[in-house]
Structures are given as C-alpha cells and as structure tokens.
N, C-alpha and C positions, 0 to 999 in steps of 0.2 A: 465684904471685900471694901477697902477703902476707896473713897471716891476718887482720889488722884490716880490710883492705879486703874480704875475702871475707865476714867477719861483716856489715859495713855493706851490701854487696849484698843478702845473705840478709834482713837487716832490713828493707830497702826492698820486697823482693818480699812479705815478710809483711804489711807495711803496706798494699800495694796490694790484696793479696787480701782483707784484713780490710775495707777500704773498699768493694771491690766487692761483698763479702758482705753488708755493711750496706745498701747501695743496693739489692741484690736483695731483701733481706728488707723493705725499707721500701716497695719499689715497689707491691706489692699494696694496702697500706694507703693509700698516697697516691692510687692509681688509684681505689680504692673511695670515697675521700672525694670526688675529683673527679667520679665518675659516679653518686654517690648520688642517689636521687630520692624524692620525696615524692607520693603519689597525693592529689589534692584533689577534693573533691566539695562541692556546694552544696545546703543544705536551706533552702528557703524555703516558707513556708506551713505547712499542716496536717500533723501526723504521722500517717501512714496505713500500711497494709500495704504500699503501693507503695514508701514511704520505708524502711521496714523491709527489704524484698527489696533495694532499692538499695544500702543500707548493708552488707548481708550479702555482695552481690556485690562491693562495694568491698573488703571485708576479704579476700575470697578472692582477688581480683586482686592486692591489695598483697602478699599472702603468695607467690602464685606467682611474681610478677614481681620479688620481692624488693625492694620499696620499704621505705625505712627507716621510714615511718610513713604513716598514713592522717590526712589533715587534713580535718576537717568544718566548713566555714563555715556558721554557723546564724543564721537569724533565723525564729523561729516562735511562734505565739501558743499552740501546744499541740497536742493531737490525742488519738488513741485510746490508752488506758492499755495494752491489749494489745499493740499495735504497739510501744509504748515498751518493755514488758518484753522483747519479743523483741530489740530493738536493745540493751538493757543486757546480756542474756544473751550476745549475740554479742561485745560489747566485753570483757566479762569473760573470755571463752574465747579471745580473740584472741591470736596470737602475734606480731601486729604492733602497735606502740604506736599508740594512737588520741589525737589531738589535737582538741578541740573549741574552736572559736574564735567566740565570739559577735560577729558583725561584719555590716555595717560600723557606724559610729557611728549610734546610735539604734536599733539592732537590739535584740532581746529573745530570752531563752531562758525562755519563760514555760511554765508547767504541765508538759507532757511534755517540752519542751525543757530544762527544769531538771533533770530526772531524768537525761537523757542526758548533759548537761553534767557532772554530778556523777560520772558513771560513767566519764568518760574518764580516760586515764592523765596527761593535761596538760589543764587548763581555762583557757582564756584568754579575755580580753574586750577589745573595742575600747572606746576612750573614748566616753562617752556611752551605753553599752549597759546593760542590767540584767537580772536573773535572779530567778525565784522565781514566787509565786502558783500553787502546785501543787495546789489543792484540786479533787478530782474533781467533775465535774458530770454530770447526765444529758443525754440527747440533746435535751431540752427547755430546756436551759440552767439548771435547778435544781441546788441542791446535792445531792450524793449523800447516801446514808443513812450512819449512823454506822458500820455494818459496813464499807462500801466505804472510808470515809475511815480508819478504824483499819488496814485493810489496806494502804492506800496510805502510811499513816505508816510502817508497818513496813518497807515496800518502800523509801521514800526513807532512812530511817536506816540500813538496812543497806548501802545503795550508799555513803553518806557514811562509814560505818565501814571498809568495804572499801577505800576510797581515802584514808582518814585526813583526811577533810574535816569540816566544822562540822556535827555531829549535831543540835545545837540549831536550826540553820537549817533542816535538812532536815525537822525536826519541825514548825516554826512555819509553814514555807511551805504544809504540807498543811493543818494545822489552822486556821490563821489567814489563810491567803493571803498570808504576808509576801513581799515582793520587795525587793531591795536593788540599789543602783547598783553600777557596775563597781569603783569605788575602795572602796567598802564590803565588796563580795564579797572583794576581795583581802585587806583588812585582817582580815577575820573568817574567813579559810581556807575560803571557799566556792570561790574560784577561785584559780589559781596565780600569775597575772601579767597585766598590761596590756600590750597591743601595739597601736601606731597603725596597723600595716600587716601583710601577711603576710609580707613579707621581714623585716621587724623581728621578727616572732614566731619565723620559723625561726632567725634569728640568736640570739635570747635563749634558745631552749630547746636549742640545740646544746651537747652535752657532758653534759646532764642524764641521770641514771640512773633507769630506770623498770622496774617489774615486770611482765612480761607472760605470758600463758598461763594455763590453769586452775590451781587450786590445788596439784593433785598433780603438776604438771609445770611449775611457774612457774620463770622464769628472769629474770635482770636483764640488761638491755641499755643501751648508751649510745647516745643520739640523736646523729646525725650529720647535722644539717639545715642548717647554714651554707653557703649557696651552692648547696643541692641543686637539682637539675632538678625542676621542677613538672610533673606529668603530671595533666590534667584527667580526671575521670571523671563524665560528665553523665548525665542521665536518658535523653536522646535523645527523638526525636519521640513514639514510641509510649509511652514512660515518661512524658512530659509529659501525653499524652492520658490514660493510665491515671489519673495523680495528678488531673487535671481532673475526670474522671468519679468519683473516690472521694468522692462526696457522697450522702448519703441522699436528699436533695431532688432532685438532678438525676436520680437512678436512678428515684425514684418518678414524677417528671414525665414522663421518657421512656417508661416502661412504661405509664402511664396515658394520655397523649395519643397515644403510639403506637397503642395498641389502638383508640382512638377514630376515628384517622385510617384505620386498616385497615377498620373498620366502615362508614365513609362511602364508601370505594372499593367495598365489596362491595355496598352498597345502591344507589348510582348510579354505575356504571362509566363512567369518561370517558378522559381523556388518562393516567391512571395516577399523576398527581401525588400525590394523597393516599395511595394505596397505597404508592408508593415512599418517601414521607416517613415514613409510619407504620412501614415495614418498617425503615428506617434507625434511627429512634428506638427501636424494639424491641431491635435488635442492640446499640445504645449502651446501652439499659438493662441488658440481660444482662451486657454487659462491665463494668457498673458492679458489678453483683452478684457477678461473679467477682472483683473487687477486695475488696469489703467483706464482712464476715461477716453472713450472713442466715440466717433460720429457714425451714425448710422449710414450717411452718404458715403463715406469711405469704404465701409464694409460692403455696401452694393456695388461699387466700383471694383472692389477685390473680387466680388462673385462674377461679375461681368468680364473681368480679366480671364478668370478661370474658365468660363464658358467659351470665350474666344479661343483660348489655347486648345481646349478639347475640339472645337470646330476645326482648328488647324490640322489637328491629328487624323481627324475623320475624314476630311476633304483636303489633302494638301494640294496647294497650287503654288502661287507665286509669293505667298507669305502675308497676304493681306490680313488674315485673321491673327497671325502672330504679331504683326505690327500693331493692329488695334489693340491686342491684349497687352502689349508692352506699353502702350501709351496710358491705357486704362489702369495698369499696375502703378505707374508712376503718379498718376493723380490720386490713386488709392493711398499710396504712401504719403502723399503731401496733406490729404485732408482726413486720413484715418483718425488721428488723435486730436483731443480738444486742448484749448489753452496753449501753455508754452511748451508742450509736448510736441515733437515732430521726429520724423526719420532723418537721420544724418544723410545729406547727399551723397557722401562717400560710401554709404551702404545702399542708399536708395536705387541709384543710377546702375551701379554694377550688377545688383541683384535683377533689376527689371531686364537688363540686357541679356543676362544669363538665362533667365526664365524663358524669354522670348526666343533666344536661339535654340535653346533646349526643345521647346515646342515645335520649331521647324524640323529639328533633327529627328524628333519622335514621329513626326508626319512623314518624312521620307522613309524612315524604317518600317512604318506601318504599310506604306505604299509598295515597298519592296516585298514585304511579307505577304501581301495579298497577291502579287503577281507571280511569286515564286511557285514552282510545281509542289503538289502536296506530296509530303513524305510520310504520312502517318494514315492509319486506317486502311480500308480496302484499296483506295486508289494508290497508296504508297506502295502496294504489293504488285502493281501491274508491271510486268516485265521481268519479275523475280523468277529464278529458276529454282527447282527442288527435286527430290527424288520421292517417288510414291513408296511409302513404307508398308502400307496395309490397303487391302481392297476388299470391299463388302457390298455385294449387289450392284456392282457397276460403278460405285463411288469410291474414291480413294482418300487416303489421309496422308498429308504431308506436314512437316515441321517448318514453319516460317517465322521469324522474328520471335523465336522462343515459344511459339504458341501452335497447336495442332488446328489444322484447317481441312475442311471437307472439299474435294475437288471432283469436278466433272469434266470428262473429255469434250471438247467442242465437236469433233467429227467421229469419234469411236471411244469406247470405253477404255479407262485407263487400266494398266496392269501393274501388278506389283514390281518394283525395281525400275519402273519406267522414269526417264528424266522427262520433266515437263516445264513449260513456261506459262506464267499467269497471264492471260490475254483479256479476260472480263470477269464480271462476277454476277451471281444471280442469288440476291438476299445474302445470307451469310455463307454461301457456297462459292468457290472460286472456279472460273471456267478456265480451262488449260488446254494446250496443244502439246503435242510430242516434239521433242527436239533430241538431237544428237547428244550424247554424253560429252562433257568437256574434253576428255582425254582424246575422243575420236576427232573432234574438230582441231584439237592441237596437232594430231597426226596429219590430218588433211592439209593444214597449213604449212606443215614442214615438208610434205611431198610436193606440194605446189611451188615451193620455193626452190 
C-alpha cells in the first residue's frame, strides 16, 4: 500500500476517533441540559412557621433531587419576623440557587416578603407588582418600638449587603415604610429583572452566575434553566390546613368556644353534638398552638379560665367564678403568643364576654335541672296509672313507658284488668294501689256537675 494512502487512512481514523470522543464528552452536558429541572413552590398569604418549614423542606428536596434551582413565586402582605429570619438563614446557607419571583401582576412582596426577596440569589418581579413597606408592627397592628425597628433595619441592610442590593432602600423600607414598583425596583438595584411569565423568567436567568452555600464553603454555579422541567412543590392538604390555622385569632376562638361547648355538654347531656363540636374545636386550637409560638403562662391562664367556668357551672351563684374566668381569659389572650403575635382586641373582648356569659347561663340551666322533678327511671313512674294485663302468684304485669313492669298491690293482691296507680317501688318492682277506671271518674264528675 502506498505510504500516502496509508497516512490518509490513518488521518481519517484519527478524525473519527476525535469526533467520537467529542460527542461522548458533550453527551452528559447535553443530557443534563435537557433533563435539568426547577423545583417551584408558591407562597400566598402570611409568612408563618408553616411557610418557613415548607421552604426549608423545598430546599432539602431541591438539593437531594439535584434541581438546578428553587423558584419561589410570592404574593404576601408580610408575616412573622421570626419566621422570616429562619427563611433568610436557610436561603443564605442553601447550596441550591433560590429565585424569588413576585408574581402574578398585581402581587406584592410586602414587609416579610421584602426581606425574603432581597435575600434571594435572583430577585425577579412581574409587571405591575411592588415591594417594600417592611416596618415591623405589633400583634395589635401598631408600630413596633424603636428597639425592634433598629434591629429590623440592621437585618434588612445586612441582607442587601450580602446580595449586593440597594442598602438605602432596605433601610428606608423599614424606617419609613417605603415601597417601590417593579420598574423602580429594577432601576434602583432592589430586584434583578422583570419577567412577564415563569417561562420568560427561566429563559432570562439561564446562564447567570450566582454564589451559593455558606460563606466558608461558598461556590459559584451557572444557572441552566432555559427549557428546564418544572416540578411543583405544594403545601398539600395538611399543610394548607396548618397554614389556615396559623392565626392567633382562630386559635383563641377555637380554644375558648370549644371549652364552652364541652361545658354545655357536661351540663345537659344530649345527642353529643355540643361535646363533639367542642372536642373538635379544642383539637384544632391545639394544632394552631403547635404552629404558632406561644407562652406557657398564657396557656396556664387559659386552663385557669376553663376551671373557673366549670366551677361556675357546678356551683352557680352571683357569677363570681364567671367574672374571674372572663378576666383570666382576657389575660390569656394577651399573653398567649410570643413576639409580634397577639389576639386582635376586636376578637379578644367579645369572645371573653360571650364565653363568660355562656358559663353563667350554663350554671343556671344546671341549677334548674337539679331542682326539677325526676322524669326518668322508677321515680319518673310515680303517680302513673295503668291497667294490669297479667297476674301470676299475686304479682301483676303492666305496660308503662314502652316497657313491662312487675307490680305488687300495697294493701291487697292485684287482679287482672284492675286499674292501678304507682305509689312506690321495691327494687325492680312497683308498688301500686287500686284506682277507679278513668271512665268511671269521668261519669262521677258529670253527675256531680
């Protein structure tokens, strides 16, 4: 074989091997790009411990399942500062890029939502959305103390510095309640970009470099989100239920009204509706306490109020126990929850008055029931009249209240067909005396008239 032809053949083989090698090396990258996925969750409503746990779970899932990012679509009026701090700490420590998208149009990232948006690796906003108004307030809706505000300012500014965002805005949104529109947020380096839709956002951020992980192990990653598969991460039924119950007002109402319903059931047992309803409300109230941060002192005051209401029912008087229970219930509502949480006075006072008044009413009903003549059992049969249906060895059988009873004559044995009246009892047997039939008494009354 000529030397030139041999060299040409070798060259072609080398080219084929090189092309094959390049394809093999590129295949994993292409496959990864085609199969990359983004975990998406939605945060609507108040920021609570339920939301904090949900985002923490999402970050864990995103890391385990190797999603390229966690996308948090947000529309919130704010929430608990403590829960916000937990979310921010989780985002700062995350090895997975976090994208916060204030959407849809008209959505807001107010108060707690603004802190979370500032902490994200990528902060995006939909047209017509806004961000800001991060001044802390108390559980009664009043502005917090200077100490709390100064702490919140330092928190917001440190977040902005960490992410290279506008620190002046972070300071002003806490001190002055400043809020800005979507375009103003992008123009002043509060947010990174505008995006009309989720798909547009994932396409826009594709290829951006972000730094993830704690400060001592941080690393730079390149987002590969264009055309990524979207995996939803929802709260689920029980998560939604816990989020619904994460309200101081609901927790207080369930615990208070549930206690009153159980007291009514104990006072006048019936079909069990009040007891069942009360038990369910108490369970829901304790579930809410499991979600919200509460003080043991407030819980003890709540138990004291319940004990005083029960005492009012058992020993009704001038309402001293009920008044004490109402006062204890008010203090329980004031002290039950920690931090910025609190029961709205518009709910606290009417609930306390209704439960206190209800315990007084229950006490009066119980007192009347104890004084009323017995209408059930053997005592309830005293004075009842009946006809002796059968006689056997000096004892008779009568039908009263749908049941057969054995009767004995007080002065003489009973006879079949005799009309009798119940005057006493002996064990399970009724003591009776003979009376005239109703028709004879009616005839005598007519003759007498």
